[in-house]
Structure formats: C-alpha cells, structure tokens
C-alpha positions as CSV (number, residue, x, y, z in Angstrom):
1,M,-12.4,-147.4,-120.1
2,K,-9.7,-145.1,-121.4
3,T,-7.1,-143.6,-119.0
4,K,-6.4,-139.9,-119.2
5,I,-3.2,-138.0,-118.3
6,F,-3.4,-135.2,-115.7
7,R,-0.9,-132.6,-114.7
8,I,-1.2,-131.7,-111.0
9,T,0.3,-128.7,-109.3
10,G,0.3,-127.8,-105.7
11,K,2.5,-127.6,-102.6
12,F,3.4,-129.7,-99.6
13,M,4.9,-129.0,-96.2
14,M,8.6,-129.6,-96.1
15,G,10.0,-128.7,-92.7
16,D,8.4,-125.4,-91.8
17,K,7.5,-124.1,-95.2
18,Y,5.6,-125.2,-98.3
19,Q,7.5,-126.7,-101.3
20,P,5.8,-126.4,-104.7
21,F,5.4,-129.6,-106.9
22,T,4.2,-130.5,-110.4
23,K,3.4,-134.2,-111.2
24,E,1.9,-136.0,-114.2
25,L,-0.2,-139.1,-113.6
26,K,-2.5,-141.4,-115.5
27,A,-6.0,-142.2,-114.2
28,I,-9.5,-143.0,-115.4
29,K,-11.1,-140.0,-113.7
30,E,-10.0,-136.9,-111.9
31,E,-11.2,-138.0,-108.4
32,D,-8.6,-140.9,-108.6
33,I,-5.8,-138.3,-109.0
34,Y,-6.4,-136.8,-105.5
35,E,-6.1,-140.3,-103.9
36,K,-2.9,-141.1,-105.8
37,I,-1.3,-137.8,-104.8
38,Y,-2.2,-138.1,-101.1
39,S,-1.0,-141.7,-101.1
40,E,2.3,-141.1,-102.9
41,F,3.3,-138.0,-100.9
42,G,2.1,-139.7,-97.7
43,S,4.3,-142.7,-98.2
44,K,7.4,-141.0,-99.6
45,H,7.5,-137.9,-97.4
46,H,5.4,-139.2,-94.3
47,L,2.9,-136.4,-94.7
48,N,-0.7,-136.1,-93.6
49,R,-3.4,-135.1,-96.1
50,N,-3.7,-131.6,-94.5
51,Q,0.0,-131.0,-95.3
52,I,-0.6,-131.4,-99.0
53,K,-2.3,-128.6,-100.9
54,I,-3.5,-129.6,-104.5
55,E,-4.0,-126.3,-106.4
56,N,-4.7,-127.4,-109.9
57,V,-5.6,-130.6,-111.8
58,N,-5.6,-130.4,-115.6
59,E,-6.2,-133.1,-118.2
60,I,-3.4,-132.9,-120.8
61,S,-2.8,-134.5,-124.2
62,A,-0.1,-137.1,-124.9
63,E,1.9,-134.5,-126.8
64,E,2.1,-132.2,-123.7
65,V,3.6,-134.8,-121.4
66,L,7.0,-133.9,-119.9
67,D,7.5,-136.8,-117.5
68,P,9.7,-139.5,-119.3
69,I,8.0,-142.4,-117.5
70,I,4.5,-141.3,-118.4
71,K,5.7,-140.5,-122.0
72,A,7.0,-144.1,-122.4
73,M,3.7,-145.5,-121.3
74,V,1.7,-143.5,-123.8
C-alpha cells in the first residue's frame, strides 16, 4: 500500500481559547490521520479529544509539502 500525504487544519484548546494549527502527516488512509492528530496533541499538550477540532483534511502532492521533515521522507 502506498502512503499519502495529508494537510490537516483545525484548532485546539490552549488555556481558555482555541489556537489554530496546520500539520502535514503521512498515512495510508484518511481515517488514520484523525487518530494520529488526537494521539499527538493528547500526548504533547495533555488534551482530550473534545478539546481538538479538526476542520479540514486534504490530500496533497509531494510538491505541495511545506514541512521539512515530511519533505525529507518523500
């Protein structure tokens, strides 16, 4: 199976207001992205799933990647 690159936008609760975020991740299917985002933000920022709002998940091409770590893996 081939992995795809996704750009995720949304917001998460930081203190008493929401902070916007944009991340790029690799996954086989879009459903895996949701689990990765919840896991990553939960462990780094000690957030529950209801404190993370994923607004948009788009598949992007290798040329559109901005994240240097993902770009190095492609």
